[in-house]
N, C-alpha and C positions, 0 to 999 in steps of 0.2 A: 522693596516693595511693602514687606510687612509693617518696617517702622514707620513707612510714609505713605499709608494707603489712598491719600489725595493728592501723591505727585504728578498725576497725569493733567490734573487741573492747573498746576501752577505754570509759572512762564516757562519757555524754553531753556533759558540759561539756567534758572534754578534746576530743571529736570537735566541738563547734561552735567550739572554739579553733582547731584547726587545719586544719579545712575550709572555715570561713567567716569566721571574723575575720580570721585571718594572711593569707590570699590577698587579701582585700578592702581591707586597709591597705596593699597593693603596688599597688595600682590606682589609679595618679593619675587617671585619667578619671573615676573612681566620684564624685570631690568634685564635678564640674563640676554635678549637679543631686541633687535629692534622689529616693529610691527609694521606693516601696511595697510591703511584703510583706504578702500577704494570709495569715492565719490563719484557716481556716475549720472549723467543728465542735470546738472545743476540748473541749465537754461529750464527746465521743464517743471523746475519748482515754482509753480504760479499760485498757489494757496487755493483759498476758497472763492467763489463766485464773487466776484467784485472787490477781491484784493489787488494790490499792485504788485504785479510780478517783480518789478526792479527791488522793492522794499522787501519782499520774500526772501528773494534769493541773496540780498545784502545781510538779511539776518541769518542765512546758513554760514555764510563766510564769516560773519563775528562769532558764531558759535565756534567754527574750525579755528579762528584765531584764539579764542579761549582755551579751547583744548591743547594747542601746541604751547601755551604760554606757562604750563603746569609742568615743562621738562618730563614729560612722559616720554617713553621710548617708540614714540608713535612718527610714520613720515606717513602724507596723505598725497594720493594721486588723485587728483581731482578733473573731471572729465566734463566739457561743457563746449556747446556752439559758443562763437567769440561774439557774444553780444557787447554791445559798445558801453554799457554801463558796467559789465564784469571787465571789461579790458581798463576802463579806467580805476577801479579799485585795485586791481593788480598791479596798476602803475604807481599807485599810492602807498604810504607806509601805514600800518607795518609790513602788508603784503609784499611790498616791491622788495623787500632785502629776506623776506622769509621764502619766497617761491623763486622757482626757474620755470618760464613759460616754454611751452612747446609746441608748433604748430602741425598738425597732421597734413594739412594742405601742401601739395607737392611735394611730401617726403618720398625720397627713394623707398626707403624701409616700408611703409605702410601700402606703396603701390605694390612691391613686391610680395608683403603678405596677402593682399588681394587677389595678385596673380595666382599665387599658390592655393588659395583658395578655389579659385574658379577652375583651375587645371585639375585639383581634386573633385569636384564637383561634378565637371563633366565627365570625369572616368567613372566616377559613382553611378551617374545616371547610363552613359554608355554600355557598364557591366550589370546592371540591374536587369534580374531575368524578365523580369515586365516587358522590357524593351528589347527583348533578344529578336523578335521579329523586325521590328522597325529598323535596327540597327545591324542587321544581317548582311546588307551590300553595302555599308558604309565603310569607308576605306579609314583605318586606324593610323595614325591617333587622331580622335575626333573631338572637337573641331581642331584645324589646322592652329598652331600658337597664335597667329596673328589675330584670331578671333578673342581671346580672352585678353588680349593685349588691348584691343580695340575697346572692350568693354572696361578696361582699368583706365584707359584715355577718358572715355566717355563719363566714367563714375566720378572722376576727379576728387578722390579721397573720400566720397560717400560710400560706406561699407551698404547702406540700405539699397543704394541703386546697383551692386553686386546680387544683394540677396534677392531682389525683386526679378531680375533678370534670370536667375536661376529657378526661381519659383515659377516663373512663367514657361521655360524651357521644360523643366520636369511635370508637364501637367499630364494627368493619368489618362486622358483622354485622346492625346495628339501624337502622334510619332515625333520625337525630339528633335530630329534635323528638319522636320516641316515648321517647328516652333521656334528653332533659331533662324530659319529664312524669315519669318513673319517679323521678329524680333529687328532683325539687320534690315530687312525693307522700312520697318519704322524710323529709321534712323534719317531716311531720305524725306520723308513726310514730315515728321515731327508732330503728328496730329492726332496718333493713336490714343483715345481715352482709357483704355484697360489695360495696358500692358504695363504701363508705370503709373498705375492709380496710387501706390503707397508712397512713392516720390512726390506725385502732385498733392498728396493729402499734407506731405511735410511741408511743400512750398506754400500752399495755401495757409496753413497753421502761422508761418512766420510772417506773410504778407497781412493778414488778418489781424495780426496782434499789433500793426503800426495805425497810429492815429493819423489824420491828416492824409488819406488815402490819394486824393486828387493831386497835391503836391508832390507826394511820392512817388507817385507813377510818371509825374511829369520829368521828374530830375532824374528818375532810374532810365526811361528811355533815352534822355540827353546822354547820359553817363555811358548806355548801350551804343550810340551812334556818334558820340563824339570821335574827331579826328586825331588820335593819340599823336600821329608824327607832327602835325600841323601845331601840335600844343605841347611838344617836348620841352619847350624851354619858360613853360607858364606855370602859375599856379592855377591849377585846372579848376579849383573850387571857387577861387575868384573869378576865372574865365566865365563859368557857368553862372555864377551871380550877375556879372557884367552883361552876359548876353541875352539873359531873360529878365533884366532889371530887378532882380531880388536883392533885399537887403543881404550886407557882408553876413556870410555865414549860414545864411538861410538855405541853400542848397546841401550844404555838409549836414546841416540838421536834419532835412527830410528823411535823410536815410538812415538815421539814428538806430531804429530797429534793425538795420538789414547787414550789420558787420560779418555775421556768419556767412553770408551768401555773396556780399560784395566786398571788394577790395577798398573799402571808404578811407582809409589811412594813406593811400598811394595811388590810387586809380592809375595802374600801371599797365602799359600796353603789353601786349595788344587784348588782352582781355580780362576788363575788371571785374567780371563776375567769377567767384571761384571756381564754379561748376559749369561746364557746356551743358549739362541738362537743364539748369536754371533758365540758361538764354532759350532752350527748346520750349520748355514750358510757357515761358512770357510770350514766346511768338507764336503760339499756336492757341487761335481764339478757343478752339473746342475745349482744351485742356485746361488753361488758366481762366476763362470765363471773364469776369468782372476785373482781372488783373491784365488782360490782353494788354500788349505794347505793340502797335502797328509801325514798326521801325522806318518803312518808307515816308510815313506820315512824318514821323519823328525828322528826319532828313529833310524833308521839305520845310517844316518849321526851321530848323538850323540854317538853311540855305536862306530863307527870308530875312532872318536877322543877320547872316552874313552880309547880304547886299546891303542892309541898313547901314551896316557898319563902314563899309566901302563907300557909300555916298555920304557918310559924316566925315571923312577925310580925316579922323582923328589918328595920325598915323603913325602916333609914339604908343598908343596903348594897346594893351594884350589883346583886345578885342579885336582890333585893325590887324595886328600880325596874324592872328589866328584866321581872319576871315580872309585874306588875300591868299593865302596857301589851301583853305579848307573848302572854299565855295564850289570848286569843281569837283571834289570827292562827293560831297553833299548831293550835287545835282546829279551824279551819276545814279545815285541810290532813291533820288526823291519821288515821291508819289506827285505826279502832276495834278495841278487843279487850277481854276482859273484865277483866283488870287494870286497865286504864286507867277503865272506866266504875266500877269499885267505887271506884276514888280520886276521882272525881267525886261518885258518890254521898257518900262519908263527908266533903266538903267542904260548909261552910254558907256559901253565897256570900252570903245574906243580911246575916249578921254581920258576913263581911268587909267586904261594900260600905257598910252603914252606919257602921263603924267608921273605915273609910277617908275617906268623905265626909264626917263631920262636921268634919274637919280643913280643909276646902275651901269658904271663905265664898263665892266663884262659884258661885250656883246653877246656871248654866247647864253648868258642868263636870259635875253631877249627870246631867243627861239626856244629855250627850255622852258620859259614861262607859257610860250604860244602852242608849244608841242602839247602842253596838258589840256589844252583848251578843247579840242574838237577831234571826233573821229570821222570816219569818212563820209557819213551822212549827215554830220553836221553836230548840233548843239544835245541832242537826247539819245538814249540809247534806242534801238528799235523796239525794244519791249514795252520802253514807258510809252512810244508814240501809239502803239496799238493799245494800250490799256487805256491811255486817255481818250482815244477816240471810240472806244468800245463802251466808255463809261459817260461820255459827254457828247453833246450836239456842238460845243463851244470849237470844232476842228478849226474854225480860221483865225482864232487867237493863236493855235499851236503854230500854224503856218506863217503867220505875222512875226511870232517870236521866234522862229528858227531864221526866216530870212533876216529879222534885226540883227542876230548873232552872227550869222555867217558874213552879213554886210561889215560887222564892225571887226569879225576875225581878219577878214580881207583886207580891211584898210590899215590894220595893225601890222599886217605881213607885209605890205607895201611900205608902210612908214619905216618899219625896221630895215628892209632891203634899200630902202631910199638913202637911209642912215649908216648903210653899213662900210666901213671904213676901206674892206677888200672888194669893193663892188664891181670894179675892173676885174680884178682876178676871177671872182664868181663867173662873169660872163664868157673867158677864155676857159673856164674849167667845164661848162658844160657844153661848150663844144668841142671839147677833148673828148668828153663822154661818150659822144657820138660818133667815134672814130675806132675802127677795129683794133688799132694799136695805142690806144689809150695812150697819147702823147703826157707826158708830164705826171700822170696819174700813178701813185703807189697806194698799195692796200697794207693795212694791219688787221690781222684777224685776232679778236678782243675776244679771249675767254671769260664767257659770261657764265658764272656757276649760282644755282639754287639750291639749297641743302635739300638732299635727298631725291635729287634729280639729275639726270646726266647734263655735263657742262654744253653750252652752246657756243658757238664762235661767230660773233658779229663783225663785220668788216668796218673798219674805219679809215676814210680816205684822207690823202694828201696831195697836194698838185704844186708842180715847181718846187719841191723840197720844203712846201709849207704846210701845217697841220691845219685841216678845215673845221677847227674846232668852234666855229662861231654858227656852224650850221645846225639846223634840227637833225642831227644823224643818230642812228640808235645808239650805236657803241659809245659815241661822245656823251650822250644823254645817261647811260648806264654808268659811264665812268665817273661822270658828275655826280651820280645818284648814290652808287652803292660799291663799286668793284675797285679794288687796288690796281693800278694803271701796271704795276710790276708782272700783273698776270696776263699781259697782252703776249700773243704769240705771231713773232713777226713773219711777214710774207710780202710778194709782191704783186700786182696786177699782172705781171707778165710771167710768173712762174707758178706752180703747183702750189694749190692751198688747200689741200685735202686734211681732213680731221685725222690725225695718226692715231695708231692703235699701237699702246705701248706693248703689247706681246707680239708684234708682227713686224718686220721690216719695211715691207711695202706697202704703199697705202693709195688710195683712189682719186685721181685728179679730178676734179670738180669741172665743170665748163668755165672757160675763162671770160669769154666775153658777156656782159648783160648783168653777172654777179653783183658788179659794183652799185646798180642802182638799189639794191637790197638794204644797203648801209642807210637808205635815207626813208624816212616816214612815209607812207604812202600818202597821207594827207598833204605833205608838203609838195608832192610830185604831182598830185591832182591839182593843186593850186597852181602851179607853174606851167601846166598845160593847157588851161584855161585861160585864153585872153581878156575875157570878161572879168575876170577875177584878178589876175596878176598885172594887168595892162602892160607897162613896158617891161616888166619882168618876166615875159613869157618866154622863157628859155626852152621851154620843150614844144617845138611845133607839131603840126601835124605831119609835115614832109619827114621830121625826124623820128616820129613815132613809128612811120612807115618803113623808114628805112632800118630802124631797130629790130622791128619784128621781122623783116626779111632776112636781115644778117644772124640772127639768133636761130631762125630755121633752115638757113642755108649754108652758112659759114660751117668748116669742119670742127671750129672749136664748141660749136653749139649742139643742135639736134643730133647731126650725124655722130658725134662722140658719143652722146648717151645710146643711140642704138647701138652703136658698135660695142659698147661695156655691155649693153643688156644682153646681146647674143652671147656674150661671154660670163654669162650670170653667176654661172655654177663656181665659179672662181672666187665670187666674193659672199661673205655672210650677208645676210639681210639687211642688218642695222646698218652694216658699212655701204650697204649699196644703196639704201635708201638716202643716206644723210647729204652726200655732196652735191645732189641735183635739187632738192627741195627749193632752195632760193633761186634757182635758175626758172622752175616752173614759177614760182610766186612773182618773179619780174615779168615773166613772159604774159602772164595771167593779168596783171595789172595794166602793162601797156596797152594789151590786147582790149581792155576795157575802156583805157581813156582815149584812144583814137577814136574820132567820128567813123560813122560806117564810110568804107572804103571797098571800092569794087577790086581793087588790086589786092589789096589784104584778103578778102573774101575768096579771091580765086588761088591764093598761097593757102587760106585755111583748106580749100577744096583739095589741094594736091598733098599737104602734109599733114590736115588734122587727123585722119586716122593713125596715123602712127605717133602722133603726139597723145592723143589720148588713149592709146594702146599701152604707150610708154607708161603712163601715170596710172593707168590699172595695175599694170604690172607692178608698179612701185607702191601701189598704197595710197595713192594721193587723192583719196576722193573726194574732200571738201574743195581744193583748189582745182580738181579737174570738172567740177561741177560749175564753179565761177568761169573758168575757162571756157569750155564748152559753151556757156550761154553768152559770152562774150562775143566768140568766134560766129555764132549763129547771125549776130548784127552784121557783120561784116559779109557773110554768104548771102544775106538778104539784100544787100546793097549791090550785091555782084549779079544777082536774079533780077534784080529791078532794073539795073542799067544794061544787060543784054535783052529784056523784053523790050525795053523802049529803043534799042537798036534795030531790033527785028522789024 
C-alpha cells in the first residue's frame, strides 16, 4: 500500500492483482498447504444505489475466476441464494468445469444441523437461571422432539427461520413455554406479523427486487395453484403460457428473480416453493401486503380458463388435456363470483362428457370421471356456498348454477347406465343387495394405505363371479388411482372380514349385513334412490330402504351383535373395538337419510334409537351420531304426525 498509495482508486481487478495475487506469489510458505476462502452472501452484493445487482455479482465472480487462474493454493467456498443469473454463470465456462454446485435445500445433513441447533437452544433456554420459575413445572425434555422437528420442516433449509423462532421463544419478558405455544398457534393462522418479521423482511427484499411485479405475482399465483397431478406429462411453463395466452417463455421469465425461493427449473410436485414459510407469507395479507396472493381467486381464474379450453375442444393440446383433469380440483378451491358462475352456467357439461367418454372403451373410466364430479350436496363445497351468499346478493345465480350442474350430472349418469354392457347384471345385483343372504355377492377387503396413517380396508364387490369394476365403488376407484391390487385382503360377504392384528390370533367380526353398501360412494346411492334423478335406474326404492333399515336394526348380524360385543367390551382394546363397526353405522346413517319420512321407520327409531345412539357414544362416533340422530328425527316426526291424524 505504501508502494501504491492510490490503489483504492483503481479498478477492482487491479486491486486484486496488487493486493492479493502478487503478495501471495511471494510467500513460499503459502504453497505448503491449501487454503479455504469463504465468500458468503454473494446475492447480497448489490453495489451502490442505482447499480445493477446482476453486473455487481458477475464482477465478483470474474474476480474469483482471476484469482483461481494464477495456480495459487486456494479453494473457494461460495455461498449464495440461487439467483437465476448466478445459476446461468455457473453453468457456463469457465465456472462449469471449475466448480461443484451443492444445494442445501432439502439436504438431510443441513436438516440435521438445524435440528441439533434447535435442540441445543431449547436446552439452553430451559436451563437458563432466568427461566427457573417458568420451567419449574415443565416436564423434561422440553419441548418434545417432534416440536424441533416441526420447526425444521417449516424452515425448509432456512437457518434464519430457526434463529427467528428461537429469538421469539427466548423473550426476556415472557415464559418460554407460553412463547412456544404462541409460535405453534401462529402456524395455524399464518397471519402473525410480529413473530417472523425477520423472515418477512427477507421475502419482501427478494420480491421488491423483481421488475414487472404485476405479471410476476400473476405467474407466482398460478405456480402455487397449478394442479401438478393433471399436468404431470406436460411442459408446465408452456402450459401456463398457453392457458394465460402469454408469449412463449414469458411465464418462465416472469419468475427470473425468484430462483432462490421457487423451483423454477423443475416446478416439481407437490410444492414448487422451496420454503413452506414463503407460501405462508404470500397467503397472509397482513404479512405480505402488496405481494399478497389470494389463492382462491387464482383457482377461480384457472377454472375459468379450463372451461374455455373445454369449450374450444382442441382435444390434442396440452391445455385441453390439463383442463379436463384439473377443472374439478380448481372448482373445489375457487372463490365464487358472478362472472365465474355465469361461465359455468353457459357450459354444457352433459354434451362435453358424452362426447369425451364415447372415445373411452373402458367403461369403468366413465364412472371414475363422474365420481370426481360431485359431493352429496352438489357442485360446490358448503363453505363456498356460504361465503358467496355472505358476500353477494346474487344467490339466484348460484342456485341456477347448482341446478344446471346437478341436471347435467344426472343426465350423464343415466346415459352411462343406459350404455352399460352389464346393465341386466346390475339390476340383479341390486336385488341381491337387499336380501339377507346376499346371493351371488362376494366381497374383497382392499387394503388402502396412506403414508404415516393406519391402513384402511375398503370393500370391493363381485357378483355371480364377475367383478363389478365398472361401478363407482370406493375400492375400485382407489385401485385404479394409486394402490397395488396385490395388497388386497381376500374375504367373502358370508364370512368374517375383521381387521386382523398381527400380535394377536383372535380378531373381532364386524356386522355382516349392510356393510357391503359401504363399497359405494354415497353420492351414487343417493342418485339411485331418487326416481326424479335416476329415472328408470331407480334400483333403491323406498320399500327397499325400509326393509334394509329394519333388517340392520333387528337381525342378529346387525345391532344385536354390536350390543352383544359392547357388553363384553373389556375384552377388546379401544381401537380394535371401534374399527369394525364404523362402516355399519355409516351405512345405517346414509339410508336413514335417503328414505322419505316413514312412520314405520319412526316406530323402529323410537324402539331402537336409544340403544343405537348409546352404542355410538360408547364407540366415539360423534359426527356420524349427529347425522343419524337428525335423520331419525325426520321419521319420528312422521310417526307423530300419522298418530295425530289417526286420533
